[in-house]
C-alpha positions as CSV (number, residue, x, y, z in Angstrom):
1,M,-72.3,-63.8,-69.4
2,L,-69.3,-65.9,-68.2
3,P,-70.0,-69.3,-66.7
4,D,-69.8,-69.6,-62.9
5,S,-66.5,-71.5,-63.2
6,S,-64.9,-68.7,-65.2
7,C,-66.0,-66.2,-62.6
8,A,-64.7,-68.3,-59.8
9,C,-61.4,-68.7,-61.6
10,S,-61.1,-65.0,-62.2
11,A,-61.9,-64.2,-58.6
12,R,-59.2,-66.7,-57.5
13,W,-56.5,-65.2,-59.7
14,L,-57.5,-61.7,-58.4
15,S,-57.1,-62.8,-54.8
16,L,-53.7,-64.3,-55.5
17,A,-52.5,-61.2,-57.3
18,L,-53.7,-59.0,-54.4
19,A,-52.1,-61.2,-51.8
20,S,-48.8,-61.1,-53.7
21,V,-48.9,-57.3,-53.8
22,L,-49.6,-57.1,-50.1
23,C,-46.7,-59.5,-49.3
24,L,-44.1,-57.5,-51.2
25,P,-41.6,-55.8,-48.8
26,A,-42.1,-52.1,-48.5
27,R,-39.4,-50.0,-50.2
28,L,-38.8,-46.8,-48.3
29,P,-37.1,-43.9,-50.1
30,A,-33.4,-43.7,-49.5
31,A,-32.4,-41.2,-46.8
32,P,-30.4,-38.2,-48.2
33,P,-26.7,-38.3,-47.3
34,Q,-25.9,-36.3,-44.1
35,A,-23.9,-33.2,-44.6
36,Q,-20.5,-33.4,-42.9
37,A,-20.3,-31.0,-40.0
38,A,-17.8,-28.2,-40.5
39,P,-14.8,-28.3,-38.2
40,R,-14.7,-25.8,-35.3
41,I,-11.9,-23.3,-35.2
42,K,-10.8,-20.5,-32.9
43,I,-8.4,-17.6,-33.0
44,V,-5.5,-17.2,-30.5
45,I,-3.8,-13.8,-30.3
46,L,0.0,-14.2,-30.0
47,E,1.3,-10.6,-30.6
48,G,-0.2,-7.1,-30.7
49,E,-2.7,-7.1,-27.9
50,G,-2.3,-3.9,-25.8
51,A,0.4,-2.5,-28.0
52,I,1.1,1.3,-28.2
53,N,1.8,2.6,-31.7
54,N,3.9,5.7,-32.2
55,I,2.1,8.1,-34.5
56,K,5.1,10.4,-34.8
57,Q,7.4,7.8,-36.0
58,R,4.6,5.8,-37.8
59,T,5.7,2.6,-36.1
60,A,3.4,-0.1,-34.8
61,R,3.4,-3.5,-33.2
62,E,2.8,-6.4,-35.6
63,A,-0.4,-8.3,-35.0
64,I,0.1,-12.1,-35.1
65,V,-2.6,-14.7,-34.5
66,Q,-2.8,-18.5,-34.6
67,V,-5.8,-20.5,-35.8
68,E,-6.5,-23.7,-33.9
69,D,-9.2,-26.5,-34.2
70,E,-11.4,-27.7,-31.4
71,N,-8.5,-30.0,-30.2
72,D,-6.1,-27.0,-29.9
73,R,-4.2,-28.1,-33.0
74,P,-2.9,-25.5,-35.5
75,V,-4.9,-25.2,-38.7
76,A,-2.8,-24.6,-41.8
77,G,-4.4,-23.0,-44.9
78,A,-7.0,-21.0,-43.1
79,V,-7.7,-17.5,-44.4
80,V,-7.4,-14.7,-41.8
81,L,-8.7,-11.2,-42.6
82,F,-7.4,-8.2,-40.6
83,T,-9.5,-5.1,-40.7
84,L,-8.7,-1.6,-39.2
85,P,-11.3,1.0,-38.3
86,D,-12.5,3.3,-41.1
87,R,-12.3,6.4,-38.9
88,G,-10.6,7.8,-35.8
89,A,-7.4,6.1,-34.5
90,S,-6.5,3.7,-37.3
91,G,-3.8,3.2,-39.9
92,V,-3.0,1.2,-43.0
93,F,-1.3,-2.1,-43.7
94,A,1.6,-2.8,-46.1
95,N,-0.8,-2.9,-49.0
96,G,-1.9,0.7,-48.3
97,T,-5.4,-0.3,-47.3
98,T,-7.2,-0.9,-44.0
99,R,-7.8,-4.6,-44.8
100,V,-5.3,-7.5,-45.5
101,A,-5.9,-11.2,-46.0
102,V,-3.3,-13.7,-44.9
103,T,-3.2,-17.5,-45.2
104,T,-2.0,-19.4,-42.1
105,D,1.3,-21.3,-42.3
106,A,2.1,-24.8,-41.2
107,Q,2.0,-23.6,-37.5
108,G,-1.5,-22.1,-38.1
109,R,-0.1,-18.5,-37.8
110,A,-0.9,-15.4,-39.7
111,A,0.8,-11.9,-39.3
112,A,-0.5,-8.5,-40.4
113,S,2.8,-7.0,-41.2
114,G,3.6,-3.4,-42.2
115,L,1.0,-1.7,-40.1
116,R,1.5,2.1,-40.0
117,P,-0.7,4.1,-37.6
118,N,-2.4,7.3,-38.7
119,S,-2.0,10.7,-37.0
120,V,-5.1,10.2,-34.7
121,A,-4.3,9.4,-31.1
122,G,-6.7,7.0,-29.2
123,E,-7.8,3.5,-28.8
124,M,-7.8,1.3,-31.9
125,E,-9.4,-2.1,-32.6
126,I,-8.2,-4.6,-35.2
127,R,-10.9,-7.0,-36.2
128,V,-9.7,-10.5,-37.0
129,E,-11.8,-13.0,-39.0
130,A,-10.7,-16.6,-39.8
131,S,-12.4,-19.1,-42.2
132,Y,-11.6,-22.7,-43.0
133,Q,-13.7,-25.3,-44.8
134,G,-16.9,-23.5,-43.9
135,A,-16.0,-22.8,-40.3
136,R,-15.5,-19.2,-39.1
137,A,-14.2,-17.5,-36.0
138,T,-13.7,-13.8,-35.0
139,S,-11.7,-11.9,-32.5
140,I,-10.5,-8.3,-31.6
141,I,-6.9,-7.0,-31.1
142,R,-6.9,-3.8,-29.0
143,Q,-4.1,-1.3,-29.5
144,R,-3.6,2.4,-28.9
145,N,-2.2,5.2,-31.1
146,A,-0.1,7.7,-29.1
147,A,2.2,10.6,-29.8
148,T,4.9,9.4,-27.6
149,V,5.8,6.1,-26.0
150,A,7.0,6.4,-22.4
151,A,10.2,4.6,-21.5
152,A,9.4,1.8,-19.2
153,G,11.3,1.7,-15.9
154,S,12.8,5.2,-16.1
155,G,11.5,6.1,-12.6
156,K,12.8,2.9,-11.2
157,L,16.2,3.6,-12.7
158,I,16.3,7.1,-11.1
159,A,15.5,5.5,-7.7
160,I,18.4,3.1,-8.1
161,L,20.8,5.8,-9.1
162,A,19.6,7.9,-6.1
163,I,20.4,5.0,-3.8
164,A,23.7,4.0,-5.4
165,G,25.2,7.4,-6.1
166,G,23.1,9.8,-4.1
167,G,20.6,12.4,-5.2
168,A,23.1,14.0,-7.5
169,G,23.3,10.8,-9.6
170,A,19.5,10.8,-10.1
171,A,19.5,14.5,-11.0
172,V,22.2,13.9,-13.6
173,F,20.2,11.1,-15.2
174,A,16.9,13.1,-15.1
175,A,18.7,16.1,-16.7
176,T,20.1,13.8,-19.4
177,R,16.6,12.3,-20.1
178,R,15.3,15.8,-20.6
179,G,17.9,16.6,-23.2
180,R,19.8,19.1,-21.1
181,E,23.5,19.1,-20.0
182,P,23.7,17.9,-16.5
183,A,24.7,20.5,-13.9
184,R,28.3,20.3,-12.9
185,T,28.8,20.1,-9.1
186,P,32.1,21.8,-8.0
187,A,34.6,19.4,-6.5
188,P,35.0,19.8,-2.7
189,T,38.2,21.6,-1.6
190,P,40.6,19.1,0.1
191,T,41.5,19.8,3.7
192,A,45.3,19.9,4.3
193,T,46.6,17.6,7.0
194,T,50.0,17.5,8.7
195,V,51.6,14.4,10.2
196,T,54.4,15.1,12.7
197,A,56.8,12.3,13.4
198,G,56.5,11.0,16.9
199,S,53.2,12.7,17.4
200,P,50.0,10.5,17.6
201,S,47.7,13.3,16.6
202,V,46.6,14.1,13.0
203,G,44.9,17.3,12.1
204,P,45.1,20.7,10.4
205,P,48.3,22.7,10.8
206,R,48.5,25.0,13.8
């Protein structure tokens, strides 16, 4: 057995060691770095909304969008995907498919060029998806495929002609719009007049 002095010494060193451990500053695990929040973006439709595509001539209005951040500033380098319907009123882009991806330019703009409508008339929706540094945004451009495109303002032009040149002018314009030769109106026969020197009256010969 150890002498009492040895036991007391050992107990003293044990107390000092325990006290030093308790006085050490606590070291908490380092917090993981916070992930940077992805920027918010939005899609602004510039061209193509409400357009009417001519399915006979296979012509369509170009769809153009602009990608902006949360401060309304243009976002360059964003990838924009345009997608046409798989069935019904639809068409193809210049690449011959119903989908095309375009990268925005310095103004944040992207255009789906070369759109050709199919032969199905009706409402058509172009789905637009934009992505940039993990941020995403979606939008819809609504158009319509039609066999013919009515000329805007034709009725108003007929009314103007009717006022300026009479009903005959409007009839000539309407006949020309229908692809027919306008009806020829016979010229009125002039009425002969006789002026007698020294006579104040003017009228037909007696």
